[in-house]
N, C-alpha and C positions, 0 to 999 in steps of 0.2 A: 504493500500500499504506499507507494512513494508519493508524498504530499508536496514536497518541495525539493528544489535543487539550488546548488550554488557552486561557483568555480573559485579556487584558490589562486594565489599568485603564482603557484607551480603548475597551473593548468589542470589540476585533478578536479574531478567531479564529486561533490558532496551531495548525499541524498538523505532526506528525512524520511524514515520508514515509520508510518503512523498505525501501528497495531492497537493502540488504546482506543482509537476513534471507533464509534461514535460517543464513547462515554469516558468521561474523566474518572480515572480510578482513585482509590484511596491513597493517601500519601505513602510513598515507598513502594507501590505496587505497579507503577507505570510500566508499559511494554514497549514504548518507542525507542528508537535508536537512530543514531547518526552514523553513516558509513561513508567511506572514501574509496572512490573508484580510480585506479591509475592506469594510464596507457604510456608505459615507459618507452615503447619503441616507435609511438606515433603512427601505428597502422590504423587507427580508429577503432580499435577494440580494446576493452579494459582487461589487463592481465591479472590485476590484484584487487582484492575487496577487503578493506580493513574496518573493523568496528571501532569507531572513535569514542562513542558513549552509548550506553544502553540504560534501561530503567527509567527512561524519561516518561512524561505524562501528558498527553494530549498536545504534542508537538504539531504546530501549524505553520510554522515558517522559521527561516533562520538565515544568518549571513556569516561569512568568514572574514577575520581581519582584526587589526589592533590587538594582536596577541591572544586570540582565542576565537570561540564561536559564540554568537549572539542569537539566542533561540527564543521564540514565543512558545509558551506552554501555559495557557490560561489557568490561572489569573496573573501569570508572572512574566515578565522579561528576564531571561536567565543569561549569565555569562559564564561559559565553560573556558577557563584559562588554559592555554597551551603555550606559554612564552618561550620555552625551550624547543618547541616545534618538533617534538618527538611523536605526534599523533597519539599522545595520551593525555587527558586532562590533568592538569597539576593538582586538583583537588575537586571537592564537590561543586556543583553549580551554585553560582552567587546570585541572589535574587536582587536585581537592579530596579525594577518597577513592580508594583503589586496593584491589584484592583481591575485588571481587564475582565470584562464579562465573559462567560461562557454559557449563557443561558441557552444558546443555539450553538452547538459545537462545530458546525461547519461555518460559522461567522466570526471565529476568534481572531485575535491578531494575526496577521498573515503577510506573505509577500514582501519580505525584507530586501531592501536595496540601498546599497551605499550611495549617497549623493556626491556630487563633485565638490560639495562644500564641506565633506567630512562627517556629516550627520548621517545617522541610520534612519532611513525612512520605512514605513510600513503602513498597512491598511487595518481598519476596523470594520467589520462587516455590519450589515444593516439591522439585523435583529438581536443585537446585544447592546448592553450599556456599559459604562466604565466609571469607576471613581479611582482614577489612577494617581499614585503617589510615588515619589522617589523613596526607595527603601531607606530606612533610617533617617529620613528628612523630616524637617518640622513643618513644611508647607502643607496647606489644606490640599486634599485631593482634587484633581481635575475632573468634573462630572461631565460625561458625554452621553448622548442618546443616539445610537445608530452609527451610520456610516461616516467615516472621515479618514483623511490621511494624517498620520501623525509622525513625529520624528523624535529622535533621542541623540544627545551629543555623547560620544563615548568617553570624552576626557573631562568635560564639564559636568557631566551627569545631570543634564537637563532634559526634561520632557515637555513637549508642547504640541498642541494641535496645529497642523500646517494648514489644513484647509477642511471645512465641514461640509457634510452632505455629498451628494453623487448617488451613484447606483448601489447595487449590492456588491459592496467593494470587496472583491477578491483579486487582488493584482495590483502591483505598482510598476510601472514602466516609465524610463526616462529616455527621451530621444537625445539625438546628438548635441541639442542646444541645452539640454539639462531640464527641459520642460516636463511636467509630471502628468501621468495618465493612469487611469484605471477602468477595467472593463465593467460590464453591466449584464445582468441576466434578462434583461427586458427584450422587447421585440421591435423597438423603434430606434435603437441606437447601438454602436458598438462600445460606447464607453464615454467617459468624461475627461476633460482636460481641466486640471486643477491649477489654480493660482494661490500664492501664499496670502492667508488672511481671507481667502474668498469663501462665500456661502454658495453651495451648489443645490440644484434641485434634489428633492428626495420625497418619498411618500410621507407626508407630515402627519396624516392621520394613523399611520402604522409605526413610524420610526421616530416620531417625537418632533417637537418644534426646534427651530434654530436656537442656539444658546444665546445669541445676541437679540434682544427685543427690539432693537432699532435697525435690524436688517429688513428693510422694507422691499426686498426683491432678491433674486438669486440667479446665479448663471445656469442655463439649461444644458443638457446633454449635447454631445457632438451630433449634428444633423445626419441622418442616414435613412435611406428607404426602409420601409417596414420588412422585417424578416423574421423568421423563427427565432425564438429565444434559444440559446444565449451565447454571448461571448464572455467567458469567464476570466480570462487575463490575456494579455498579448505582448508581443515585441514589436516595436517599430524598428525595422532592420537597418543596420549600419554596419555589419560585420565585414563586408568586402569580399566574402567568398562566393556568394551568389552572384548571378548576372546582374549588371548595373541597373536594370529596369526594376529590380527589387529594393534597391536602396530607397528608405524612406516609406517603405510600404508596411502595413500593419499585418502580422502573422497572428491570428487569434485562435485559441483553443475553444472547442465546443464540445464539452463533455456529453450533453444530452444527444447531440447529433453524431458524435463520434468522429470528428474531422477537425481539420485545421483549416480555417478561412483566410483568404487573402484579400486585402483591401487596399485601395488607394486613400491617402490622407492628404487633404489640401486645405490651405488657409481659408477661413471663413470669418471675416471680420477680426474680432480680438480672439477668436478661438479656430476650431477646425472642423471639417466636415469628413465623412468617410463614404466610400462607394466599393462595394464588393466587385472584385474582378475574376474570382475563381476560387479553387480550393487547392491548398499545398498538399494536403494529405487527406485521403478518403479510404474507406475499407468497408467491406461487407460483414466484418466480424462485430456483432452487436455488443461484445465485452470491451471494446476499445473506448476507454474513458481518459482522454488527456486532461490533466489537471494542473500542469505547469509546463512553461516553454521558456527556454533560455538561450541566448546566443553564447556560444563557446568562444575560447581564445583563438581557435581555428576558423572562426566565422560561420561555422556550421550551426544549425538550430537543433537543440536537444529538446526532447518531449518526455515528460514523466506520464506514463500510462498507468492509472490506478487499476485498470483491468478488472471490471465488475459488471455484472448484468444490470444492476441499478446503482 
């Protein structure tokens, strides 16, 4: 059950295996693990598989860097240090943030992504809430309702909501200009373009009001012709290995349809609009359930296939 992927600075692929899902287990009884896949000879096949950490609980996303692994496991943001880089944690996981909701366990903190500014970005899904505080800090918790993009500074240990609202946020993508996007599981858009401090459209009757009572409007989703739901997360390609016509295109995974959609992305005022131009991956296998997509250091696109009938 590979729920998330990340590449390290050595080009290795890390995978979160989410065996605890869909139920958070009692403390100390988690089943999830992080594994490292290495391709030493560069032939495109992994020769080795190393378990970095096991016994984790409800892992929903992670990123590698700054001396270790930064993982989401509701209600926590955890840090697993590996400062000597021997592929073994230096000690037990450290709790950095507490209070992320997991009322709906497929909406937990997810889709971690290093920003060009050194912040760690991630998403919170639409049907959870949060009362997030820095572990050991004296500040009041930050209360959130529903979907948002948030970020955490790994050195200053600061948490903040980057942008509020949007779709059923599972996915964080940054294009080559550092602009932030997330997908949506609706039928009238491929996703949302986020700006810092912005308030985006959401289902207010279901997901709660905006936190700012003086926000008298909101940014809409990126315009798109009506399609089947849904685009779960996506990559805006800039890897250089595929043909030039694919540069800047959106490759979006569709778990319900079992395919990878391909869309053009074009400017539209202060935001963007999308238009489908085909499918990068299709299959007749009804168990194909892509849940994550990443561009590798070789420019190829890597897909995590949950592989389940439902």
